[in-house]
N, C-alpha and C positions, 0 to 999 in steps of 0.2 A: 464647591459641587462640579463634577465633571461628567462625562459621557459614561465613563466606566461605572462609577457609582450608580448611574440611573439604569444601566444595562443590567447589574446585579439586581439592584431594586426591582424591576420588572420581572427577572426571572424566578426571584423569590416569591413575588406575589402570583406567578402563574402557576408554580409549583406547590407553594404552600409548606413548603418545609426545607429548613436550612440544608440538611444533608443533601437531599435531592436537588436542590438549586445548586449547590458547591459541585456536586457531580456533573451536572448539566455544563456549569461554565468551566469545569477542569481546573478549579482551585480548592484549597483547602476550606473547611468547615469555618475554623478561626479566622481566616482572612475573608471572608463573607461576612461573618458577624461584625469584625471590626470596621468594615467598608459599610454596612448598614449602620452601626452605630455613628459612625462619623456623620453620615448623611443627616441622621435623626438630631445631632447636636448642631449641625450647621441650620438646619431649619427651625429648631428649638421646639420639637414636636415628636412624638413617638409615631412611627408609620406602622407599626405591627403590633398586637397584642401576642406575647408568646404564651404557649400553653403546651401540655403534653399531646394534644392533637396537632400542632404545628404553628404556624405563624398565619394569622388572621390580619389582614388589614385593617387599620382604623379609619375613621372618618377623613382625618388629614392623609393617610395613605391612599383612600380611593381617590381624593381630589387630585393627589400627584401622579397616580396611574396614568390616567388619560393623558396629561402633559408629557409625561416622560416618554410614552410611546410615539406622541408626535414628535419629540425631539429627535429620537432616535430613527425614527422613519425619514424624518427630513434629512437628517445627515447620511443615511444610506441612499437616500436619492441624489444628494450632492455627489457623492462618491461614486455612484454609478455614472452620472452625467460626465464628472471628470474624467473616469475611466474610459469612457465611450470616446470623449474628445482625444485622449491619449492614443486609443487605439486607431482612430482614424488618420492619426499622423503618423505613427510608427508602431505603436504597440511594445509591450515589454513584459515577459514571462519569465519565472524562475519555476522550474520543473524537476522533479525528480523522477528518476527511471532505473527499475531493477535491471541488473545487467540481462536478465532473461529476455528482455524485450528490446534491447539496445541495438540488435543487429538488422532486425527486418522490420518488425511492427511499428516502432517508435519513429524511426527514420522516414518511413514510408508516409506516416501521419505528418511529420514535420515537412516533408517536400510539398505536401498538398498545402499545408498553411501557409508556407512562403509564396506559392502561388497567388494567394488570396492578399498576402500582407508582405510584400517583398522588402520593406524597410524595418520590419518589426526585429527588436532584439530578444533573443531567447538565450537564457543561462540554463544549462542542463547539469544537475549533480547526480552522478550514478550511486546506488548502494542498494543493498538489500531490505526488504520490508522493514525490519525492526529500525534500521539506521533513517530510512525515510519518514517512518512514523514520528520519531523524534524530531526531525527537520520540520515537519507540518507542526507540530506542537510548539515548537520553537518560532514559527512564522518565518522559517528560513527558505521554505518553498513555498508556492501556492497550491500545487496540486502534485500528487505521485501516481506514476503507473507502475503497479508493482503486484506482487502474489497477495491476495487477501489472507493474511495470516489471522489466527484467532485473536491475536491482542488487537490489530486492527478493527475486527467485525465487533468486538465487545468494548471498543472505546467509544463512549457516547458523545465524545467532543468531535468526533470525526464522522463525515458522511462517505459512502462508498456505493458503487456501482460495478457490478460484476460485467466485463466485457468480452472475455474471451477465456477459452479454456487450453492451458499450456500442456502440451503432452511431454514425457520425460522418456528417454531411451538409455538403454545401457549401450556404453559404446566401449570399443577397444581399439587398438592400432589396426591398420590393414591386414598385416600378416601375424597376427596375435594366433597363439596355438589354440584359442578357443574357436576359431573358424574352421579348423580342421574336420569338424563335424558339420554336418549340413544343418543340424538344428541343435543348438545348446540347451540343455536341460537345466532345470533349477540348481541342481546339486553341482554342475559345472560351474556355475558362477560364483560358488563358496570355495572354489578351490584356488583362486588366486586373490591378491591383495586387491584393495580399493582405495582410491582418491576420493575423499569425502568433503563436501562444502562446510559442514559444520561440525567439529568433535563432539559436541555436547549432545546435540539432538539427531543428527544422521543416524549414527551407530545405533541408537536405539531404536530408530524406524525399522532399519534393516534387520536388527535382531527379532523385531515382532513379524516382520514379513518372512525371515527364514524359519523362524520358529513354527509359524503356523502351517510350514510345509513339511514340517520335520526335519530340517536341516539346522547344523550348526552355522551360525552366521560368519561371514568372512571376516578376515583381519582387514583393519583400516588404519593403516601406519601414517597415512600422510592426510592432514587437513588444511584446507585453505579457504579463504573467502573470496578467492580470485578464480574466476570461470577461465579466464584465458590461460592461467597458470594449470589448471586442472586439464584441461584440453592438451597442454603441452606436455604434461607429464605421462598421459594416458599415450600420445603419439610417439613417445621414447622409451616406452616400457611396456612390461606386462599388465601393469594395473589396468583395472577396469572401474570405470565411472557410471554414475546416474546423471545424465545432463539435459536441460532443457533443449528439446529440437530446434525451437527458434533461434538459439544461439550457437548450436553447434552444428547448423545445417552447411556452413561455408567449409569447414573441415571434412564432412561427409563428400561434399560435392567436389573437393579436390582430393578424395581418396585417401586422406591423412589419417581418418578415422573411418570406422564402420559400425552399423548398429549390430549388436548380439541378437539374433532371432532364436525362436524356439522355446524359451521359457515364458512362465506365466506372470511375471512381474509388470503387470501395466500398470501405470501410474500417471496421473494428471492433477494439475493444480488451478486453481481459479485465477485468472489475471483481472485486475479491477483498476479503476480510477477513484483515488482518494483525496477528500480535502478537508479542510476545518469547517465545522457548523458553521454556518452564517458568512462564509467567504463571500465577497462580493464578485460576482462572474462579469468581468470585462469583456469586451467583444471577442478579443484575442484569445481569453480562456474559453470561451464559448465554442470558437471555431476550432480550437486544438482538441477540445472533448470531441466534438462532432467528427472530426477527422480520424481519431483514434478509434471511435466506434467503428466508423466505415471501413477503416482496415481489419479491423477484427472480424467484421462482418463478412468481409470477402474472402477471408481464410477457408480452405475446404473443410465441409462438413466433418471429415475424420478426424480434423484437428481439435473439435469441439465434442464436449462431452461431460459427465458428472464428475465433481471433484472427490479426490479420495483423500488417503492420510499424508500424502506428501504436505499437505498445508500445514501439518503439525510441525514442519521444519522450520516454519516461519522465515522462509526466504524471500 
């Protein structure tokens, strides 16, 4: 008998269904069935009565439930106490961050965290939302700061909170021909090639946006998952790109890139913090969450708003 078996037993007892419990635990139903059967064999008694209505606790199961919860709670308290002791000494976190938030919001939060915990160790892995979701599920990172994609919001093994709204702008190089007009209309955007973040999903989004305006979508000959490369290509060619303002602001400030104004393609995406359900929040993790939320709250209100279809890109 081990703690994992007890956690699965408690989850099944609380949900009453193998399928639902497996979904909550993030494992396959056969894996859950095998785990429960092994526990029953070790105890020498059935823990559940199986029926079409679900899984109901037997008398033995009822007796084990309280003990199992006590063992799990004691384990969690022990981990919290050890985590707090470690955090007081130096602290250690492994964090995933989307490139969208890696230039201003996340660094600002980290700077504040290090003032409070100057000796802590922080490992940061960068990736888009789908990559960070996988890292969370594989327990390779403790928390992710990324765009809340539909896959993340639908995953019952994860918890998330929205902390900011990322505004996206269409950008071009400083002396791009599109800037010769005081304001570019939507049709002007379709006359130039685009660099896109994801060849599978982004062109589909563009097609929908332009089709809704009665315009043939632009050509998208270049696709990359590197935002720095996107910015470099746009700065050195006539390609356009839709980019997050938090990432691209240094290029705009340095006059390497310029926002294209006058069109009606206004797009935003929700940024949030994501972690595995049941994650033990150490003092260092609590402080990082607080500082990220604080930095996001201090952003100008014009940068916050309602989410839109860009979330379907899963970036």
